[in-house]
GUZA-307999 format. One record per residue (C-alpha): residue in one letter; chain; x, y, z. Coordinates in pm, whole numbers, always signed. Each point is the difference from the previous one (the first is absolute). Example, Ala and Ser with C-alpha at 12.3 -4.5 7.8 and 13.67 -1.06 7.14 Angstrom:
BEGIN
<r res="A" chain="A" X="+1230" Y="-450" Z="+780"/>
<r res="S" chain="A" X="+137" Y="+344" Z="-66"/>
This chain:
BEGIN
<r res="M" chain="A" X="-5078" Y="+9461" Z="+5086"/>
<r res="V" chain="A" X="-96" Y="-352" Z="-158"/>
<r res="R" chain="A" X="-121" Y="+47" Z="-331"/>
<r res="E" chain="A" X="-203" Y="-317" Z="-227"/>
<r res="A" chain="A" X="-89" Y="+27" Z="-335"/>
<r res="P" chain="A" X="-360" Y="-170" Z="-82"/>
<r res="P" chain="A" X="-20" Y="-283" Z="-252"/>
<r res="T" chain="A" X="-220" Y="+227" Z="-215"/>
<r res="A" chain="A" X="-25" Y="+386" Z="-73"/>
<r res="G" chain="A" X="-359" Y="+50" Z="+123"/>
<r res="L" chain="A" X="-92" Y="+415" Z="-10"/>
<r res="P" chain="A" X="+44" Y="+152" Z="+382"/>
<r res="L" chain="A" X="-300" Y="+113" Z="+118"/>
<r res="Q" chain="A" X="+13" Y="+362" Z="+116"/>
<r res="W" chain="A" X="-161" Y="+168" Z="+313"/>
<r res="G" chain="A" X="-216" Y="+220" Z="-180"/>
<r res="D" chain="A" X="-143" Y="-331" Z="-165"/>
<r res="L" chain="A" X="-160" Y="-131" Z="+325"/>
<r res="R" chain="A" X="-206" Y="+313" Z="+112"/>
<r res="P" chain="A" X="-346" Y="-51" Z="-7"/>
<r res="G" chain="A" X="-267" Y="+88" Z="-277"/>
<r res="G" chain="A" X="+87" Y="+25" Z="-351"/>
<r res="D" chain="A" X="-89" Y="-175" Z="-310"/>
<r res="A" chain="A" X="-124" Y="-346" Z="+124"/>
<r res="D" chain="A" X="-64" Y="-120" Z="-424"/>
<r res="L" chain="A" X="+320" Y="-177" Z="-12"/>
<r res="G" chain="A" X="-126" Y="-221" Z="-296"/>
<r res="G" chain="A" X="-81" Y="+318" Z="-188"/>
<r res="A" chain="A" X="+376" Y="+128" Z="+57"/>
<r res="L" chain="A" X="+101" Y="-306" Z="-117"/>
<r res="A" chain="A" X="-237" Y="+31" Z="-326"/>
<r res="R" chain="A" X="+170" Y="+337" Z="-82"/>
<r res="F" chain="A" X="+407" Y="-146" Z="+90"/>
<r res="L" chain="A" X="-94" Y="-293" Z="-242"/>
<r res="G" chain="A" X="-187" Y="+156" Z="-266"/>
<r res="V" chain="A" X="-317" Y="-275" Z="+40"/>
<r res="S" chain="A" X="-344" Y="+65" Z="+42"/>
<r res="S" chain="A" X="+1" Y="-134" Z="+366"/>
<r res="I" chain="A" X="+138" Y="-205" Z="+264"/>
<r res="Q" chain="A" X="-123" Y="-187" Z="+276"/>
<r res="V" chain="A" X="+160" Y="+8" Z="+309"/>
<r res="E" chain="A" X="+61" Y="-278" Z="+214"/>
<r res="C" chain="A" X="+158" Y="-114" Z="+361"/>
<r res="S" chain="A" X="+294" Y="-176" Z="-173"/>
<r res="G" chain="A" X="+97" Y="-93" Z="-338"/>
<r res="T" chain="A" X="-83" Y="-396" Z="+123"/>
<r res="A" chain="A" X="-361" Y="+146" Z="+126"/>
<r res="A" chain="A" X="-41" Y="+189" Z="-389"/>
<r res="L" chain="A" X="+109" Y="-329" Z="-197"/>
<r res="V" chain="A" X="-256" Y="-173" Z="+257"/>
<r res="V" chain="A" X="-261" Y="+181" Z="-135"/>
<r res="A" chain="A" X="+63" Y="+20" Z="-371"/>
<r res="L" chain="A" X="+7" Y="-385" Z="-2"/>
<r res="S" chain="A" X="-316" Y="-18" Z="+204"/>
<r res="A" chain="A" X="-130" Y="+223" Z="-299"/>
<r res="L" chain="A" X="+98" Y="-222" Z="-263"/>
<r res="R" chain="A" X="-93" Y="-329" Z="+139"/>
<r res="A" chain="A" X="-370" Y="+165" Z="+45"/>
<r res="T" chain="A" X="+15" Y="+50" Z="-392"/>
<r res="A" chain="A" X="+198" Y="-331" Z="-78"/>
<r res="P" chain="A" X="-129" Y="-277" Z="+283"/>
<r res="A" chain="A" X="+116" Y="-267" Z="-239"/>
<r res="R" chain="A" X="+353" Y="+123" Z="+18"/>
<r res="D" chain="A" X="+188" Y="-97" Z="+321"/>
<r res="E" chain="A" X="+374" Y="+50" Z="-114"/>
<r res="V" chain="A" X="+266" Y="+259" Z="+84"/>
<r res="I" chain="A" X="+368" Y="-7" Z="-208"/>
<r res="A" chain="A" X="+231" Y="+215" Z="+216"/>
<r res="P" chain="A" X="+385" Y="+3" Z="-67"/>
<r res="A" chain="A" X="+180" Y="-237" Z="+169"/>
<r res="Y" chain="A" X="+210" Y="+284" Z="+135"/>
<r res="T" chain="A" X="-224" Y="+187" Z="+199"/>
<r res="C" chain="A" X="-126" Y="+130" Z="+353"/>
<r res="P" chain="A" X="-202" Y="-259" Z="+214"/>
<r res="L" chain="A" X="-286" Y="+263" Z="+72"/>
<r res="V" chain="A" X="-61" Y="-73" Z="-372"/>
<r res="A" chain="A" X="-42" Y="-406" Z="+81"/>
<r res="L" chain="A" X="-224" Y="+95" Z="+347"/>
<r res="A" chain="A" X="-209" Y="+251" Z="-219"/>
<r res="V" chain="A" X="-118" Y="-248" Z="-253"/>
<r res="A" chain="A" X="-26" Y="-295" Z="+264"/>
<r res="H" chain="A" X="-233" Y="+285" Z="+206"/>
<r res="C" chain="A" X="-243" Y="+22" Z="-320"/>
<r res="G" chain="A" X="-27" Y="-355" Z="+13"/>
<r res="L" chain="A" X="+222" Y="-37" Z="-394"/>
<r res="Q" chain="A" X="+214" Y="-253" Z="-106"/>
<r res="L" chain="A" X="+401" Y="+139" Z="-22"/>
<r res="R" chain="A" X="+239" Y="-137" Z="-274"/>
<r res="L" chain="A" X="+317" Y="+129" Z="-74"/>
<r res="C" chain="A" X="+174" Y="+123" Z="-281"/>
<r res="D" chain="A" X="+372" Y="+19" Z="-67"/>
<r res="L" chain="A" X="+180" Y="+304" Z="-77"/>
<r res="Q" chain="A" X="+241" Y="+24" Z="-335"/>
<r res="P" chain="A" X="+338" Y="-70" Z="+85"/>
<r res="G" chain="A" X="+169" Y="+306" Z="+196"/>
<r res="S" chain="A" X="-305" Y="+200" Z="-39"/>
<r res="L" chain="A" X="-256" Y="+132" Z="+170"/>
<r res="D" chain="A" X="-264" Y="-55" Z="-279"/>
<r res="L" chain="A" X="-202" Y="-320" Z="+3"/>
<r res="C" chain="A" X="+74" Y="-286" Z="-243"/>
<r res="T" chain="A" X="-272" Y="+48" Z="-298"/>
<r res="D" chain="A" X="+51" Y="-369" Z="-92"/>
<r res="A" chain="A" X="-75" Y="-146" Z="+383"/>
<r res="L" chain="A" X="-282" Y="+278" Z="-9"/>
<r res="A" chain="A" X="-176" Y="-165" Z="-283"/>
<r res="A" chain="A" X="+13" Y="-328" Z="+160"/>
<r res="L" chain="A" X="-130" Y="+84" Z="+307"/>
<r res="C" chain="A" X="-293" Y="+229" Z="-176"/>
<r res="G" chain="A" X="-355" Y="-195" Z="+6"/>
<r res="P" chain="A" X="-371" Y="+37" Z="+7"/>
<r res="R" chain="A" X="+68" Y="-3" Z="+333"/>
<r res="T" chain="A" X="+250" Y="+307" Z="+65"/>
<r res="L" chain="A" X="-149" Y="+284" Z="+137"/>
<r res="A" chain="A" X="+265" Y="+273" Z="-15"/>
<r res="V" chain="A" X="+360" Y="-28" Z="+6"/>
<r res="L" chain="A" X="+244" Y="+280" Z="+183"/>
<r res="P" chain="A" X="+317" Y="+122" Z="-193"/>
<r res="T" chain="A" X="+218" Y="+133" Z="+291"/>
<r res="H" chain="A" X="+195" Y="+330" Z="-24"/>
<r res="L" chain="A" X="+231" Y="-86" Z="+264"/>
<r res="A" chain="A" X="+232" Y="+265" Z="+207"/>
<r res="G" chain="A" X="-223" Y="+259" Z="-243"/>
<r res="R" chain="A" X="+228" Y="-120" Z="-287"/>
<r res="V" chain="A" X="-263" Y="+1" Z="-317"/>
<r res="T" chain="A" X="-49" Y="-327" Z="-170"/>
<r res="D" chain="A" X="-162" Y="-86" Z="-345"/>
<r res="V" chain="A" X="-374" Y="-108" Z="+50"/>
<r res="A" chain="A" X="-99" Y="+44" Z="-349"/>
<r res="P" chain="A" X="+59" Y="-357" Z="-63"/>
<r res="V" chain="A" X="-141" Y="-110" Z="+320"/>
<r res="R" chain="A" X="-292" Y="+191" Z="-139"/>
<r res="A" chain="A" X="-25" Y="-187" Z="-313"/>
<r res="V" chain="A" X="+12" Y="-373" Z="+130"/>
<r res="A" chain="A" X="-225" Y="+97" Z="+338"/>
<r res="R" chain="A" X="-280" Y="+153" Z="-260"/>
<r res="A" chain="A" X="+28" Y="-311" Z="-235"/>
<r res="A" chain="A" X="-106" Y="-223" Z="+306"/>
<r res="G" chain="A" X="-259" Y="+264" Z="+79"/>
<r res="A" chain="A" X="+154" Y="+98" Z="+331"/>
<r res="R" chain="A" X="+89" Y="+329" Z="+118"/>
<r res="V" chain="A" X="+346" Y="+197" Z="+56"/>
<r res="I" chain="A" X="+40" Y="+150" Z="+420"/>
<r res="E" chain="A" X="+356" Y="+178" Z="-37"/>
<r res="D" chain="A" X="+170" Y="-38" Z="+373"/>
<r res="A" chain="A" X="+138" Y="+343" Z="+23"/>
<r res="A" chain="A" X="+3" Y="-11" Z="+353"/>
<r res="Q" chain="A" X="+373" Y="+168" Z="-13"/>
<r res="A" chain="A" X="-59" Y="+196" Z="-281"/>
<r res="L" chain="A" X="-198" Y="+286" Z="+90"/>
<r res="G" chain="A" X="+101" Y="+257" Z="-271"/>
<r res="A" chain="A" X="+143" Y="-232" Z="-232"/>
<r res="R" chain="A" X="-42" Y="+127" Z="-373"/>
<r res="Q" chain="A" X="-37" Y="-271" Z="-295"/>
<r res="G" chain="A" X="+88" Y="+101" Z="-374"/>
<r res="G" chain="A" X="-193" Y="+324" Z="-116"/>
<r res="G" chain="A" X="-29" Y="+111" Z="+417"/>
<r res="A" chain="A" X="-323" Y="-166" Z="+75"/>
<r res="C" chain="A" X="-3" Y="-127" Z="+336"/>
<r res="V" chain="A" X="+115" Y="-419" Z="+29"/>
<r res="G" chain="A" X="-329" Y="-190" Z="+17"/>
<r res="A" chain="A" X="-231" Y="+267" Z="-219"/>
<r res="N" chain="A" X="+5" Y="-307" Z="-287"/>
<r res="S" chain="A" X="-115" Y="-272" Z="+176"/>
<r res="D" chain="A" X="-303" Y="-49" Z="+204"/>
<r res="M" chain="A" X="+109" Y="+97" Z="+326"/>
<r res="A" chain="A" X="+294" Y="+111" Z="+226"/>
<r res="F" chain="A" X="+98" Y="+1" Z="+299"/>
<r res="F" chain="A" X="+239" Y="+181" Z="+275"/>
<r res="S" chain="A" X="+129" Y="+55" Z="+315"/>
<r res="M" chain="A" X="+76" Y="+265" Z="+217"/>
<r res="A" chain="A" X="+115" Y="-190" Z="+323"/>
<r res="V" chain="A" X="+340" Y="+70" Z="+146"/>
<r res="G" chain="A" X="+289" Y="+50" Z="-241"/>
<r res="K" chain="A" X="-248" Y="-11" Z="-300"/>
<r res="G" chain="A" X="+114" Y="+378" Z="-106"/>
<r res="L" chain="A" X="-348" Y="+175" Z="+112"/>
<r res="T" chain="A" X="-144" Y="-154" Z="+340"/>
<r res="L" chain="A" X="-289" Y="+2" Z="+226"/>
<r res="Y" chain="A" X="+195" Y="-265" Z="+186"/>
<r res="E" chain="A" X="-192" Y="-248" Z="-171"/>
<r res="G" chain="A" X="-265" Y="+115" Z="-285"/>
<r res="G" chain="A" X="-60" Y="-137" Z="-334"/>
<r res="A" chain="A" X="-143" Y="+167" Z="-316"/>
<r res="L" chain="A" X="-231" Y="-214" Z="-317"/>
<r res="L" chain="A" X="-17" Y="+100" Z="-301"/>
<r res="V" chain="A" X="-254" Y="-132" Z="-283"/>
<r res="A" chain="A" X="-11" Y="+90" Z="-344"/>
<r res="D" chain="A" X="-392" Y="-142" Z="-58"/>
<r res="A" chain="A" X="-242" Y="+267" Z="+131"/>
<r res="D" chain="A" X="-229" Y="-356" Z="+99"/>
<r res="L" chain="A" X="+287" Y="-179" Z="+170"/>
<r res="R" chain="A" X="+70" Y="+342" Z="+171"/>
<r res="A" chain="A" X="-353" Y="-13" Z="+150"/>
<r res="A" chain="A" X="-4" Y="-359" Z="+81"/>
<r res="C" chain="A" X="+341" Y="+70" Z="+196"/>
<r res="A" chain="A" X="-132" Y="+294" Z="+176"/>
<r res="R" chain="A" X="-377" Y="-222" Z="+95"/>
<r res="V" chain="A" X="+313" Y="-306" Z="+142"/>
<r res="S" chain="A" X="+167" Y="+223" Z="+193"/>
<r res="R" chain="A" X="-316" Y="+159" Z="+176"/>
<r res="T" chain="A" X="-150" Y="-312" Z="+41"/>
<r res="M" chain="A" X="+331" Y="-180" Z="+144"/>
<r res="V" chain="A" X="+254" Y="+281" Z="+136"/>
<r res="P" chain="A" X="-204" Y="+132" Z="+301"/>
<r res="A" chain="A" X="+109" Y="+330" Z="+244"/>
<r res="R" chain="A" X="+174" Y="-139" Z="+282"/>
<r res="W" chain="A" X="+109" Y="+269" Z="+178"/>
<r res="G" chain="A" X="+250" Y="-212" Z="+251"/>
<r res="W" chain="A" X="+236" Y="-62" Z="-311"/>
<r res="E" chain="A" X="-75" Y="+343" Z="-125"/>
<r res="L" chain="A" X="+119" Y="+112" Z="+289"/>
<r res="R" chain="A" X="+327" Y="-264" Z="+22"/>
<r res="R" chain="A" X="+99" Y="+105" Z="-346"/>
<r res="S" chain="A" X="-12" Y="+393" Z="+118"/>
<r res="V" chain="A" X="+205" Y="-76" Z="+256"/>
<r res="E" chain="A" X="+276" Y="-221" Z="-168"/>
<r res="L" chain="A" X="-22" Y="+275" Z="-287"/>
<r res="L" chain="A" X="+119" Y="+287" Z="+282"/>
<r res="G" chain="A" X="+283" Y="-260" Z="+111"/>
<r res="Y" chain="A" X="+73" Y="-22" Z="-350"/>
<r res="A" chain="A" X="+33" Y="+382" Z="-36"/>
<r res="A" chain="A" X="+232" Y="+19" Z="+339"/>
<r res="L" chain="A" X="+239" Y="-277" Z="-101"/>
<r res="Y" chain="A" X="-11" Y="-35" Z="-366"/>
<r res="R" chain="A" X="+391" Y="+236" Z="+12"/>
<r res="P" chain="A" X="+341" Y="-134" Z="+41"/>
<r res="A" chain="A" X="+25" Y="+27" Z="+365"/>
<r res="G" chain="A" X="-352" Y="-173" Z="+51"/>
<r res="L" chain="A" X="+41" Y="-294" Z="-259"/>
<r res="P" chain="A" X="+246" Y="-171" Z="+231"/>
<r res="L" chain="A" X="-269" Y="-42" Z="+286"/>
<r res="A" chain="A" X="-304" Y="-99" Z="-242"/>
<r res="Y" chain="A" X="+161" Y="-174" Z="-291"/>
<r res="G" chain="A" X="+356" Y="-140" Z="+116"/>
<r res="R" chain="A" X="-83" Y="-120" Z="+310"/>
<r res="P" chain="A" X="-256" Y="-218" Z="-123"/>
<r res="L" chain="A" X="+188" Y="-138" Z="-279"/>
<r res="R" chain="A" X="+315" Y="-70" Z="+194"/>
<r res="R" chain="A" X="-190" Y="-193" Z="+244"/>
<r res="A" chain="A" X="-184" Y="-218" Z="-324"/>
<r res="L" chain="A" X="+378" Y="-63" Z="-92"/>
<r res="A" chain="A" X="+131" Y="-61" Z="+317"/>
<r res="R" chain="A" X="-261" Y="-324" Z="+23"/>
<r res="G" chain="A" X="+64" Y="-67" Z="-387"/>
<r res="D" chain="A" X="-298" Y="+116" Z="-95"/>
<r res="H" chain="A" X="-7" Y="+99" Z="-361"/>
<r res="I" chain="A" X="-334" Y="+29" Z="-37"/>
<r res="G" chain="A" X="-80" Y="+221" Z="+256"/>
<r res="A" chain="A" X="+299" Y="+215" Z="-91"/>
<r res="A" chain="A" X="-123" Y="+80" Z="-302"/>
<r res="G" chain="A" X="-370" Y="+77" Z="+110"/>
<r res="D" chain="A" X="-120" Y="-306" Z="-189"/>
<r res="D" chain="A" X="-175" Y="-148" Z="+330"/>
<r res="F" chain="A" X="-418" Y="+85" Z="-27"/>
<r res="G" chain="A" X="-243" Y="-161" Z="+167"/>
<r res="E" chain="A" X="-295" Y="-148" Z="-206"/>
<r res="G" chain="A" X="-225" Y="+261" Z="+106"/>
<r res="I" chain="A" X="-70" Y="+285" Z="-248"/>
<r res="P" chain="A" X="-105" Y="+334" Z="+194"/>
<r res="L" chain="A" X="-307" Y="+108" Z="-153"/>
<r res="H" chain="A" X="-65" Y="+437" Z="+92"/>
<r res="R" chain="A" X="-129" Y="+314" Z="-139"/>
<r res="V" chain="A" X="+285" Y="+278" Z="-26"/>
<r res="G" chain="A" X="-128" Y="+297" Z="+248"/>
<r res="R" chain="A" X="+14" Y="+346" Z="-149"/>
<r res="W" chain="A" X="+333" Y="+110" Z="+201"/>
<r res="R" chain="A" X="+207" Y="-255" Z="-130"/>
<r res="Q" chain="A" X="-154" Y="+73" Z="-340"/>
<r res="A" chain="A" X="+91" Y="+349" Z="+43"/>
<r res="V" chain="A" X="+365" Y="-52" Z="+107"/>
<r res="G" chain="A" X="+41" Y="-208" Z="-291"/>
<r res="T" chain="A" X="-122" Y="+329" Z="-235"/>
<r res="R" chain="A" X="+199" Y="+217" Z="+107"/>
<r res="A" chain="A" X="+307" Y="-231" Z="+15"/>
<r res="L" chain="A" X="-62" Y="-84" Z="-406"/>
<r res="A" chain="A" X="+50" Y="+359" Z="-70"/>
<r res="R" chain="A" X="+369" Y="-113" Z="+76"/>
<r res="L" chain="A" X="+27" Y="-337" Z="-155"/>
<r res="P" chain="A" X="+79" Y="+117" Z="-346"/>
<r res="D" chain="A" X="+328" Y="+207" Z="+60"/>
<r res="W" chain="A" X="+100" Y="-293" Z="+224"/>
<r res="L" chain="A" X="-53" Y="-306" Z="-223"/>
<r res="A" chain="A" X="+222" Y="+225" Z="-240"/>
<r res="Q" chain="A" X="+247" Y="+54" Z="+265"/>
<r res="C" chain="A" X="+39" Y="-438" Z="+32"/>
<r res="R" chain="A" X="-33" Y="-35" Z="-412"/>
<r res="M" chain="A" X="+346" Y="+247" Z="+8"/>
<r res="R" chain="A" X="+89" Y="-136" Z="+252"/>
<r res="A" chain="A" X="-29" Y="-348" Z="-88"/>
<r res="Q" chain="A" X="+170" Y="+40" Z="-350"/>
<r res="Q" chain="A" X="+315" Y="+108" Z="+156"/>
<r res="R" chain="A" X="-16" Y="-289" Z="+269"/>
<r res="I" chain="A" X="-13" Y="-230" Z="-271"/>
<r res="H" chain="A" X="+304" Y="+163" Z="-208"/>
<r res="R" chain="A" X="+166" Y="-48" Z="+317"/>
<r res="L" chain="A" X="-81" Y="-343" Z="+36"/>
<r res="R" chain="A" X="+105" Y="-97" Z="-339"/>
<r res="E" chain="A" X="+348" Y="+136" Z="+12"/>
<r res="R" chain="A" X="+96" Y="-151" Z="+296"/>
<r res="V" chain="A" X="-217" Y="-340" Z="-15"/>
<r res="P" chain="A" X="-45" Y="-78" Z="-375"/>
<r res="V" chain="A" X="-131" Y="-284" Z="+14"/>
<r res="L" chain="A" X="-271" Y="+94" Z="+190"/>
<r res="Q" chain="A" X="-339" Y="-12" Z="-148"/>
<r res="V" chain="A" X="-207" Y="+315" Z="+82"/>
<r res="M" chain="A" X="-373" Y="-41" Z="-40"/>
<r res="E" chain="A" X="-133" Y="+298" Z="-238"/>
<r res="D" chain="A" X="-373" Y="+65" Z="-158"/>
<r res="S" chain="A" X="-43" Y="-261" Z="-263"/>
<r res="P" chain="A" X="+191" Y="+108" Z="-350"/>
<r res="A" chain="A" X="-346" Y="-162" Z="-141"/>
<r res="V" chain="A" X="-197" Y="+390" Z="+155"/>
<r res="P" chain="A" X="+171" Y="+259" Z="-191"/>
<r res="E" chain="A" X="+35" Y="+347" Z="+229"/>
<r res="A" chain="A" X="-82" Y="-209" Z="+226"/>
<r res="Q" chain="A" X="+7" Y="+205" Z="+398"/>
<r res="G" chain="A" X="+26" Y="-224" Z="+289"/>
<r res="T" chain="A" X="+16" Y="+144" Z="+337"/>
<r res="W" chain="A" X="+314" Y="-137" Z="+213"/>
<r res="P" chain="A" X="-70" Y="-60" Z="+395"/>
<r res="T" chain="A" X="+262" Y="-231" Z="-16"/>
<r res="L" chain="A" X="+320" Y="-154" Z="-270"/>
<r res="L" chain="A" X="-103" Y="-369" Z="-84"/>
<r res="V" chain="A" X="+354" Y="-148" Z="-118"/>
<r res="L" chain="A" X="+39" Y="-403" Z="-85"/>
<r res="M" chain="A" X="+329" Y="-128" Z="+165"/>
<r res="P" chain="A" X="+194" Y="-205" Z="-268"/>
<r res="N" chain="A" X="-93" Y="-332" Z="+179"/>
<r res="A" chain="A" X="-201" Y="-87" Z="+335"/>
<r res="A" chain="A" X="+360" Y="-42" Z="+228"/>
<r res="S" chain="A" X="+112" Y="+346" Z="-95"/>
<r res="R" chain="A" X="-350" Y="+130" Z="+111"/>
<r res="E" chain="A" X="+41" Y="-205" Z="+324"/>
<r res="A" chain="A" X="+371" Y="+169" Z="+84"/>
<r res="A" chain="A" X="-160" Y="+344" Z="-90"/>
<r res="L" chain="A" X="-280" Y="-49" Z="+213"/>
<r res="H" chain="A" X="+154" Y="-97" Z="+296"/>
<r res="A" chain="A" X="+245" Y="+251" Z="+1"/>
<r res="L" chain="A" X="-245" Y="+262" Z="-66"/>
<r res="W" chain="A" X="-382" Y="-58" Z="+135"/>
<r res="G" chain="A" X="-56" Y="+129" Z="+352"/>
<r res="Q" chain="A" X="+302" Y="+272" Z="+18"/>
<r res="G" chain="A" X="-177" Y="+304" Z="-72"/>
<r res="L" chain="A" X="+57" Y="+28" Z="-404"/>
<r res="G" chain="A" X="-328" Y="-68" Z="-145"/>
<r res="V" chain="A" X="+63" Y="-348" Z="-138"/>
<r res="S" chain="A" X="-253" Y="-251" Z="-5"/>
<r res="L" chain="A" X="-192" Y="-243" Z="-178"/>
<r res="P" chain="A" X="-287" Y="+70" Z="-225"/>
<r res="F" chain="A" X="-175" Y="-319" Z="+118"/>
<r res="A" chain="A" X="+144" Y="-289" Z="+216"/>
<r res="H" chain="A" X="-103" Y="-250" Z="-285"/>
<r res="A" chain="A" X="-201" Y="-71" Z="-288"/>
<r res="L" chain="A" X="-321" Y="-66" Z="+114"/>
<r res="P" chain="A" X="-46" Y="-309" Z="-45"/>
<r res="D" chain="A" X="+328" Y="-63" Z="+228"/>
<r res="Y" chain="A" X="-208" Y="+138" Z="+330"/>
<r res="P" chain="A" X="-79" Y="-278" Z="+228"/>
<r res="R" chain="A" X="-260" Y="+220" Z="+167"/>
<r res="Y" chain="A" X="-188" Y="+92" Z="-322"/>
<r res="A" chain="A" X="+45" Y="-340" Z="-182"/>
<r res="H" chain="A" X="-345" Y="-119" Z="+36"/>
<r res="H" chain="A" X="-122" Y="+279" Z="-175"/>
<r res="I" chain="A" X="+184" Y="-149" Z="-347"/>
<r res="P" chain="A" X="-114" Y="-286" Z="-156"/>
<r res="R" chain="A" X="+299" Y="-233" Z="-124"/>
<r res="S" chain="A" X="+53" Y="-177" Z="-288"/>
<r res="T" chain="A" X="+322" Y="-166" Z="-172"/>
<r res="A" chain="A" X="-46" Y="+178" Z="-298"/>
<r res="E" chain="A" X="+43" Y="+358" Z="+179"/>
<r res="H" chain="A" X="+375" Y="+41" Z="+117"/>
<r res="W" chain="A" X="+8" Y="+344" Z="-47"/>
<r res="P" chain="A" X="+384" Y="+21" Z="-50"/>
<r res="N" chain="A" X="+59" Y="+397" Z="-118"/>
<r res="G" chain="A" X="-193" Y="+99" Z="+335"/>
<r res="R" chain="A" X="+181" Y="-175" Z="+201"/>
<r res="D" chain="A" X="+287" Y="+77" Z="-138"/>
<r res="F" chain="A" X="-62" Y="+316" Z="+36"/>
<r res="A" chain="A" X="-71" Y="-10" Z="+385"/>
<r res="R" chain="A" X="+355" Y="-94" Z="+45"/>
<r res="H" chain="A" X="+171" Y="+201" Z="-217"/>
<r res="A" chain="A" X="-195" Y="+332" Z="+109"/>
<r res="L" chain="A" X="+125" Y="+295" Z="+246"/>
<r res="A" chain="A" X="-220" Y="+329" Z="+82"/>
<r res="V" chain="A" X="+292" Y="+310" Z="+31"/>
<r res="S" chain="A" X="-198" Y="+309" Z="+156"/>
<r res="N" chain="A" X="-7" Y="+298" Z="-201"/>
<r res="S" chain="A" X="-99" Y="+220" Z="+274"/>
<r res="P" chain="A" X="+209" Y="+374" Z="+25"/>
<r res="W" chain="A" X="+52" Y="-114" Z="+342"/>
<r res="L" chain="A" X="+246" Y="-315" Z="-116"/>
<r res="G" chain="A" X="+319" Y="+285" Z="-66"/>
<r res="D" chain="A" X="+244" Y="-36" Z="-235"/>
<r res="A" chain="A" X="+287" Y="-147" Z="+215"/>
<r res="D" chain="A" X="-276" Y="-245" Z="+103"/>
<r res="F" chain="A" X="-76" Y="-119" Z="-312"/>
<r res="A" chain="A" X="+325" Y="-14" Z="-130"/>
<r res="R" chain="A" X="+70" Y="-260" Z="+277"/>
<r res="V" chain="A" X="-307" Y="-151" Z="-128"/>
<r res="C" chain="A" X="+189" Y="-32" Z="-343"/>
<r res="D" chain="A" X="+353" Y="-112" Z="+193"/>
<r res="T" chain="A" X="-213" Y="-298" Z="+174"/>
<r res="L" chain="A" X="-202" Y="-86" Z="-350"/>
<r res="R" chain="A" X="+306" Y="-33" Z="-220"/>
<r res="R" chain="A" X="+177" Y="-229" Z="+335"/>
<r res="A" chain="A" X="-237" Y="-219" Z="-15"/>
<r res="V" chain="A" X="-20" Y="-35" Z="-354"/>
<r res="L" chain="A" X="+372" Y="-57" Z="-47"/>
<r res="S" chain="A" X="-2" Y="-255" Z="+303"/>
<r res="H" chain="A" X="-258" Y="-198" Z="-156"/>
<r res="G" chain="A" X="-34" Y="+103" Z="-379"/>
């Protein structure tokens, strides 16, 4: 039987999740899971960000700039443009997912509406200094936790609980999934009410879209398993690689339009039933990740495996994938050439730093003072290694050996 490891450890659905009826209040179930007062469900993480930015813009019409990391998902740029706002990019700290606070302070000003620190690949980043810089400029903080549903910061609070807002994705491979879905956490009651009003106004009930997502969710339930992934994931991946399309192979080829529609009762009920299994699934992912990190460091000591920020004591991120930095760009390219498309769950987190996508470049104002060296360096060195249980021990050993050879050949 042909088998394929997925690039991320998404929670598989069970057939019982798909039955009709049940609790359709997914927002309430997520709020209880995260330990917060309220969660607003949207049709995607991107849609949740659009709602959040639109609500903030209504409260501060003179502010029209949003600051995001230079290395992040291109959908952030599309959401900012959708809201008629200007995107500014902030560099990272060297070899880190934390924003460079000096660069952030230079960017923040009277036009800054929001800053978006990102918990990429489920890693908990240090948001406290970001909040201090943003609030000194009168800006809001929206934590991009698209890949971090269930991640906890020090003290056990969910990521985003100490900021103005946070959004999570429930897309394919993000842990809990509705095929496409999003969740919005808002701290302030007045701002929460504003987000609810914005959603009622700008997010219609489009039953064609909901029918499409429901059919896609059924397909996910049928094919998100080792025997089905060669068809659902492997074949499109290898076609993209064969034509040299790394952006498409990384899943970064997005259209300009952002679908906005309400999530139906059936998909919410599916999510509510699956959510009951998520805590155990995340605990298993965390344990498996620590074992695999230990093996990676034994076999390839020069690799940098990204963990939760050391500035956030007792943080517990989610582990859909292992994010590793190769020692140089040549070794990363050699490893990618040997492993990408081989069914071993090795891929790119994102194909490029955000300013280097030709398709999205027009959304990013250019300045000779902004070069984002650390974000671009991160993009040239990064690899994602699946943390799925469907990547067996023998195959993980093969990944480790290939990474070792790439380092020895290009170190």
